[in-house]
N, CA and C of each residue as an Amber inpcrd file, in Angstrom:
protein
   393
  32.0530000 -14.1940000 -41.1720000  31.5970000 -13.9620000 -42.5210000
  31.4030000 -12.4780000 -42.7940000  30.8950000 -11.7450000 -41.8360000
  30.5660000 -10.3410000 -42.0410000  31.7800000  -9.5240000 -42.4820000
  32.9510000  -9.7760000 -41.9380000  34.1200000  -8.9850000 -42.2870000
  34.6360000  -9.2830000 -43.6850000  34.2180000 -10.3930000 -44.2720000
  34.7490000 -10.7840000 -45.5650000  33.7720000 -10.5510000 -46.7140000
  32.6470000  -9.9030000 -46.4450000  31.7230000  -9.6150000 -47.5280000
  32.4020000  -8.7030000 -48.5330000  32.2350000  -9.0030000 -49.8060000
  32.8510000  -8.1830000 -50.8350000  32.0040000  -8.1870000 -52.0890000
  32.3220000  -7.2660000 -52.9890000  31.6030000  -7.1860000 -54.2620000
  31.9390000  -8.3520000 -55.1800000  33.0430000  -9.0500000 -54.9270000
  33.4480000 -10.1700000 -55.7810000  32.8160000 -11.4820000 -55.3500000
  31.9700000 -11.4320000 -54.3560000  31.3450000 -12.6260000 -53.8240000
  30.0510000 -12.9140000 -54.5650000  29.7720000 -14.1900000 -54.7470000
  28.5410000 -14.6390000 -55.3820000  27.8000000 -15.5130000 -54.3770000
  26.4770000 -15.3750000 -54.3300000  25.6810000 -16.2160000 -53.4320000
  24.6000000 -16.9200000 -54.2370000  24.2980000 -18.1340000 -53.7960000
  23.2730000 -18.9420000 -54.4470000  22.3430000 -19.5120000 -53.3810000
  21.0500000 -19.4660000 -53.6810000  20.0200000 -20.0060000 -52.8040000
  19.6090000 -21.3700000 -53.3230000  19.5730000 -22.3580000 -52.4420000
  19.1130000 -23.6970000 -52.7960000  17.8230000 -23.9910000 -52.0370000
  16.7930000 -24.3500000 -52.8030000  15.5140000 -24.7800000 -52.2430000
  15.1890000 -26.1520000 -52.8320000  14.1530000 -26.7640000 -52.2950000
  13.7110000 -28.0770000 -52.7990000  12.2900000 -27.9370000 -53.3310000
  12.0780000 -28.4040000 -54.5640000  10.7600000 -28.3470000 -55.1860000
   9.8510000 -29.4460000 -54.6820000   8.5900000 -29.3330000 -55.0300000
   7.6110000 -30.3450000 -54.6310000   7.9810000 -31.7250000 -55.1590000
   8.7220000 -31.7580000 -56.2690000   9.1460000 -33.0330000 -56.8500000
  10.4040000 -33.5890000 -56.1880000  10.9090000 -32.8790000 -55.1630000
  12.0980000 -33.3310000 -54.4430000  13.4090000 -32.9510000 -55.0980000
  13.3340000 -32.2400000 -56.2110000  14.5540000 -31.8490000 -56.9200000
  15.0610000 -30.5000000 -56.4050000  16.3890000 -30.3280000 -56.3600000
  16.9380000 -29.0430000 -55.9270000  16.6980000 -27.9580000 -56.9720000
  16.5910000 -26.7440000 -56.4880000  16.4310000 -25.5570000 -57.3340000
  17.4170000 -24.5240000 -56.8010000  18.3210000 -24.0530000 -57.6400000
  19.3720000 -23.1320000 -57.2000000  19.3310000 -21.8850000 -58.0650000
  19.3440000 -20.7140000 -57.4040000  19.3630000 -19.4340000 -58.1100000
  20.3470000 -18.4910000 -57.4230000  20.9750000 -17.5910000 -58.1890000
  21.8380000 -16.5820000 -57.5730000  20.9880000 -15.5270000 -56.8630000
  21.5140000 -15.0010000 -55.7670000  20.8030000 -13.9600000 -55.0200000
  21.7730000 -12.8920000 -54.5550000  21.2340000 -11.7080000 -54.3120000
  21.9170000 -10.7000000 -53.5170000  21.3840000 -10.8780000 -52.1030000
  22.1610000 -10.5060000 -51.1060000  21.7160000 -10.7600000 -49.7300000
  22.3460000  -9.7780000 -48.7710000  21.7780000  -9.7220000 -47.5870000
  22.3350000  -8.9410000 -46.4840000  22.1450000  -9.7480000 -45.2080000
  23.0100000  -9.4870000 -44.2450000  22.9570000 -10.1950000 -42.9690000
  22.3940000  -9.3140000 -41.8780000  21.4820000  -9.8850000 -41.0970000
  21.0110000  -9.2530000 -39.8740000  21.7160000  -9.9220000 -38.7120000
  21.1870000  -9.7640000 -37.5150000  21.8310000 -10.3550000 -36.3430000
  21.8650000 -11.8780000 -36.4090000  20.7470000 -12.4870000 -36.7200000
  20.6960000 -13.9440000 -36.7850000  19.8860000 -14.4170000 -37.9930000
  19.7620000 -13.5340000 -38.9800000  19.0300000 -13.8650000 -40.1920000
  19.7850000 -13.3670000 -41.4170000  19.5440000 -14.0430000 -42.5060000
  20.0360000 -13.6260000 -43.8110000  18.8080000 -13.2380000 -44.6230000
  18.9160000 -12.1260000 -45.3720000  17.7770000 -11.6250000 -46.1300000
  18.1050000 -11.5290000 -47.6140000  17.0960000 -11.7990000 -48.4390000
  17.1540000 -11.4190000 -49.8390000  15.7590000 -10.9660000 -50.2350000
  15.6710000 -10.2840000 -51.3640000  14.3770000  -9.7510000 -51.7900000
  14.1640000 -10.0060000 -53.2680000  12.9120000 -10.0420000 -53.6490000
  12.5610000 -10.0950000 -55.0640000  12.6390000  -8.6450000 -55.5510000
  13.5500000  -8.4000000 -56.4640000  13.7950000  -7.0230000 -56.8920000
  13.2790000  -6.7760000 -58.3060000  13.6880000  -5.6600000 -58.8600000
  13.1940000  -5.1850000 -60.1470000  13.9010000  -5.8120000 -61.3550000
  14.9450000  -6.5950000 -61.1400000  15.6110000  -7.2080000 -62.2850000
  14.6040000  -8.0540000 -63.0630000  14.7070000  -8.0880000 -64.3840000
  13.7310000  -8.8470000 -65.1830000  13.6900000 -10.3270000 -64.7950000
  12.4720000 -10.8260000 -64.6990000  12.2350000 -12.2380000 -64.4230000
  11.1560000 -12.7090000 -65.3870000  11.1670000 -13.9800000 -65.6890000
  10.1790000 -14.5150000 -66.6350000   8.7610000 -14.4660000 -66.0830000
   8.6400000 -14.5220000 -64.7540000   7.3220000 -14.5440000 -64.1220000
   7.4340000 -13.9590000 -62.7160000   6.3050000 -13.5290000 -62.1640000
   6.2950000 -13.0860000 -60.7650000   5.9740000 -14.2590000 -59.8400000
   5.5680000 -15.3730000 -60.4230000   5.2810000 -16.6010000 -59.6770000
   6.5850000 -17.4060000 -59.5900000   7.4940000 -16.9620000 -58.7450000
   8.8470000 -17.5150000 -58.7190000   8.9170000 -18.8770000 -58.0390000
   9.6460000 -19.7770000 -58.6710000   9.8380000 -21.1340000 -58.1440000
  10.4250000 -21.0990000 -56.7430000  11.3900000 -20.2280000 -56.4980000
  12.0340000 -20.1730000 -55.1730000  11.0120000 -19.8670000 -54.0780000
  10.0580000 -18.9710000 -54.3660000   9.0440000 -18.6280000 -53.3660000
   8.0500000 -19.7670000 -53.1750000   7.6600000 -20.4160000 -54.2500000
   6.7650000 -21.5730000 -54.1290000   7.4410000 -22.6820000 -53.3270000
   8.7230000 -22.9030000 -53.5840000   9.4570000 -23.9370000 -52.8480000
   9.5290000 -23.6130000 -51.3600000   9.8010000 -22.3550000 -51.0320000
   9.8980000 -21.9430000 -49.6260000   8.5530000 -22.1120000 -48.9250000
   7.4700000 -21.7790000 -49.6080000   6.1430000 -21.9580000 -49.0020000
   5.8650000 -23.4290000 -48.7020000   6.3200000 -24.3170000 -49.5800000
   6.0790000 -25.7470000 -49.3930000   7.0710000 -26.3960000 -48.4290000
   8.3070000 -25.9270000 -48.4390000   9.3670000 -26.5000000 -47.6050000
  10.3490000 -25.3830000 -47.2610000  10.2830000 -24.8380000 -46.0630000
  11.1050000 -23.6790000 -45.7130000  12.5960000 -23.9780000 -45.4640000
  13.0100000 -25.2380000 -45.5140000  14.4320000 -25.5740000 -45.3250000
  15.2130000 -25.1440000 -46.5680000  16.2100000 -24.2790000 -46.3680000
  17.0060000 -23.7530000 -47.4840000  18.4780000 -23.7400000 -47.1070000
  19.3170000 -23.5650000 -48.1250000  20.7430000 -23.3110000 -47.9310000
  21.1420000 -22.1610000 -48.8350000  22.0850000 -21.3650000 -48.3570000
  22.6890000 -20.2990000 -49.1550000  24.1840000 -20.5200000 -49.1240000
  24.7870000 -20.5480000 -50.2980000  26.2370000 -20.6930000 -50.4190000
  26.7960000 -19.4030000 -51.0000000  27.6940000 -18.7720000 -50.2570000
  28.3920000 -17.5710000 -50.7260000  29.8570000 -17.9350000 -50.8750000
  30.4500000 -17.5370000 -51.9990000  31.8590000 -17.8540000 -52.1650000
  32.6010000 -16.7140000 -52.8370000  33.9000000 -16.7510000 -52.6550000
  34.7860000 -15.7310000 -53.1970000  35.8630000 -16.4260000 -54.0170000
  36.0740000 -15.9250000 -55.2170000  37.0800000 -16.5030000 -56.1030000
  37.9680000 -15.4120000 -56.6600000  39.2340000 -15.7340000 -56.7740000
  40.1770000 -14.9360000 -57.5450000  41.3160000 -15.8520000 -57.9550000
  42.1590000 -15.3810000 -58.8440000  43.2430000 -16.2240000 -59.3640000
  44.2450000 -16.6300000 -58.2930000  44.3950000 -15.8390000 -57.2570000
  45.2460000 -16.1980000 -56.1330000  44.4600000 -17.1580000 -55.2400000
  44.6900000 -18.4470000 -55.4250000  43.8920000 -19.4510000 -54.7240000
  44.0970000 -19.4460000 -53.2190000  45.0970000 -18.7690000 -52.7290000
  45.2830000 -18.6910000 -51.2810000  44.2270000 -17.7830000 -50.6420000
  43.4470000 -17.0820000 -51.4630000  42.4180000 -16.1630000 -50.9570000
  41.0000000 -16.7060000 -51.1340000  40.8600000 -17.9240000 -51.6280000
  39.5400000 -18.5070000 -51.8470000  38.8510000 -18.8120000 -50.5190000
  37.5080000 -18.6940000 -50.5110000  36.7410000 -19.0830000 -49.3360000
  35.2790000 -19.2780000 -49.7180000  34.5740000 -19.9750000 -48.8580000
  33.1210000 -20.1100000 -48.9980000  32.4770000 -20.2190000 -47.6270000
  31.1940000 -19.8280000 -47.5760000  30.3910000 -19.9160000 -46.3610000
  29.0160000 -20.4310000 -46.7600000  28.4920000 -21.3680000 -45.9740000
  27.1420000 -21.8820000 -46.2280000  26.2700000 -21.6310000 -45.0150000
  25.0910000 -21.1140000 -45.2650000  24.0720000 -20.8970000 -44.2440000
  22.9400000 -21.8750000 -44.5140000  22.5860000 -22.6590000 -43.5180000
  21.4230000 -23.5310000 -43.5840000  20.4000000 -22.9780000 -42.6060000
  19.1430000 -22.9470000 -43.0210000  18.1410000 -22.4140000 -42.1190000
  16.7340000 -22.5800000 -42.6250000  15.8280000 -21.9350000 -41.8980000
  14.4040000 -21.9500000 -42.2210000  14.0310000 -20.5840000 -42.7910000
  13.4270000 -20.5950000 -43.9770000  13.0650000 -19.3540000 -44.6560000
  11.5850000 -19.0540000 -44.4650000  11.2960000 -17.7660000 -44.4680000
   9.8960000 -17.3440000 -44.4770000   9.7720000 -16.0930000 -45.3250000
   8.6490000 -15.9680000 -45.9780000   8.3920000 -14.8420000 -46.8720000
   7.7590000 -13.7250000 -46.0660000   8.3210000 -12.5170000 -46.1960000
   7.8520000 -11.3440000 -45.4620000   7.3860000 -10.3160000 -46.4960000
   6.0860000 -10.0340000 -46.5070000   5.5270000  -9.1260000 -47.5090000
   5.3710000  -7.6900000 -47.0360000   5.3400000  -7.4560000 -45.7270000
   5.1030000  -6.1060000 -45.2130000   5.5990000  -6.0050000 -43.7780000
   5.6360000  -4.7680000 -43.2800000   5.9320000  -4.5380000 -41.8750000
   7.3640000  -4.1400000 -41.5870000   7.6420000  -3.9940000 -40.2900000
   8.9550000  -3.5330000 -39.8290000  10.0740000  -4.4990000 -40.2140000
   9.7840000  -5.7950000 -40.1510000  10.8050000  -6.7970000 -40.4860000
  11.2390000  -6.6440000 -41.9480000  10.2730000  -6.4190000 -42.8300000
  10.5880000  -6.2080000 -44.2390000  11.3950000  -4.9240000 -44.4180000
  10.9960000  -3.8640000 -43.7400000  11.7040000  -2.5840000 -43.8590000
  13.1490000  -2.6960000 -43.3630000  13.3580000  -3.4380000 -42.2780000
  14.7200000  -3.6690000 -41.7730000  15.5550000  -4.3650000 -42.8400000
  14.9930000  -5.3840000 -43.4700000  15.7120000  -6.1230000 -44.5120000
  16.0450000  -5.2230000 -45.6960000  15.0890000  -4.3960000 -46.1290000
  15.3280000  -3.4890000 -47.2580000  16.4170000  -2.4820000 -46.9040000
  16.4300000  -1.9950000 -45.6800000  17.4790000  -1.0670000 -45.2380000
  18.8480000  -1.7440000 -45.2940000  18.9360000  -2.9810000 -44.8020000
  20.2140000  -3.7130000 -44.8440000  20.6540000  -3.9800000 -46.2830000
  19.7280000  -4.3890000 -47.1310000  20.0630000  -4.6450000 -48.5350000
  20.5020000  -3.3590000 -49.2330000  19.8120000  -2.2580000 -48.9600000
  20.1620000  -0.9770000 -49.5850000  21.5190000  -0.4630000 -49.1270000
  21.8760000  -0.7510000 -47.8890000  23.1910000  -0.3130000 -47.4160000
  24.3070000  -1.1340000 -48.0560000  23.9930000  -2.3230000 -48.5170000
  24.9970000  -3.1940000 -49.1300000  25.0880000  -3.0200000 -50.6410000
  23.9660000  -2.7290000 -51.2950000  23.9200000  -2.6540000 -52.7560000
  23.4720000  -1.2670000 -53.2060000  24.3490000  -0.5960000 -53.8870000
  24.0590000   0.7540000 -54.3930000  22.8080000   0.7590000 -55.2780000
  22.6170000  -0.2900000 -56.0640000  21.4710000  -0.3680000 -56.9700000
  20.1440000  -0.2950000 -56.2180000  20.1040000  -0.8160000 -54.9980000
  18.8780000  -0.8010000 -54.2130000  18.6120000   0.5590000 -53.5700000
  19.6260000   1.4070000 -53.4990000  19.4110000   2.7420000 -52.9320000
  18.5310000   3.5820000 -53.8460000  18.7060000   3.4360000 -55.1480000
  17.8950000   4.2140000 -56.0810000  16.5770000   3.5240000 -56.4230000
  16.5650000   2.1950000 -56.4420000  15.3420000   1.4310000 -56.7350000
  15.2340000   0.2940000 -55.7160000  14.6530000   0.5720000 -54.5410000
  14.5210000  -0.4800000 -53.5240000  13.6520000  -1.6320000 -54.0390000
  13.9520000  -2.8550000 -53.6190000  13.1300000  -3.9970000 -54.0360000
  11.6700000  -3.7910000 -53.6350000  10.7810000  -4.0410000 -54.5750000
   9.3480000  -3.8670000 -54.3200000   8.6680000  -5.1890000 -53.9910000
   9.3280000  -6.3010000 -54.3110000   8.7440000  -7.6130000 -54.0770000
   8.9260000  -8.0700000 -52.6500000   8.5150000  -9.2980000 -52.3870000
   8.6500000  -9.8250000 -51.0270000  10.1120000  -9.9940000 -50.6230000
  10.3170000  -9.9860000 -49.3230000  11.6180000 -10.2740000 -48.7180000
  11.5490000 -11.6950000 -48.1870000  12.6670000 -12.3940000 -48.2520000
  12.7640000 -13.6960000 -47.6080000  13.7560000 -13.5570000 -46.4600000
  13.3240000 -13.9460000 -45.2770000  14.1660000 -13.9430000 -44.0810000
  14.5180000 -15.3900000 -43.7640000  15.8110000 -15.6660000 -43.6710000
  16.2790000 -17.0180000 -43.3640000  16.8690000 -17.0160000 -41.9610000
  16.2120000 -17.7280000 -41.0520000  16.7300000 -17.8760000 -39.6940000
  17.9020000 -18.8520000 -39.7510000  19.0810000 -18.3710000 -39.3990000
  20.3000000 -19.1810000 -39.4970000  20.2840000 -20.2660000 -38.4200000
  20.3250000 -21.5150000 -38.8680000  20.3960000 -22.6560000 -37.9580000
  21.7960000 -23.2350000 -37.9130000  22.4880000 -23.1580000 -39.0330000
  23.8390000 -23.7220000 -39.1230000  24.6620000 -22.8580000 -40.0610000
  25.8940000 -22.6150000 -39.6640000  26.8350000 -21.8290000 -40.4520000
  28.0970000 -22.6660000 -40.5970000  28.5470000 -22.8930000 -41.8310000
  29.7780000 -23.6350000 -42.0400000  30.5650000 -22.9530000 -43.1430000
  31.8430000 -23.2570000 -43.2290000  32.6540000 -22.6160000 -44.2540000
  34.0430000 -23.1730000 -44.3490000  34.7830000 -22.5810000 -45.2710000
  36.1520000 -22.9930000 -45.5350000  36.9120000 -21.7870000 -46.0600000
  38.1790000 -21.7200000 -45.7600000  39.0440000 -20.6650000 -46.2680000
  40.4080000 -21.2650000 -46.5730000  40.9930000 -20.8610000 -47.6970000
  42.3080000 -21.3610000 -48.0670000  43.3900000 -20.7960000 -47.1590000
  43.1540000 -19.6480000 -46.5680000  44.1910000 -19.0660000 -45.7020000
  43.8050000 -19.1320000 -44.2400000
């Protein structure tokens, strides 16, 4: 997966709410050795009490789906990460995640995410590629 990361890729985080219903949101992310990270950043949100964070606190089982699309269907692919998420508010682990995110996204170099980081311990990795 690491060699195929691109700007044309979209990722979505799936969590489960207290009512048992899925909740899916787009995320930016970076990969560590055995974890996937995303952060609550400065982009406008309706509230700071985010459903994704409440869901993770109640049930840390999550999935992230990253996919790549273009008109040449022979280049399509997707990767899914299933794992256990935890919210990281401070410390070296958070700083490592912010460094990885900043190296991947130019926008984070000028305005690093100030909110919590979520670290997802990868338990299962699956995917598909047209080529």
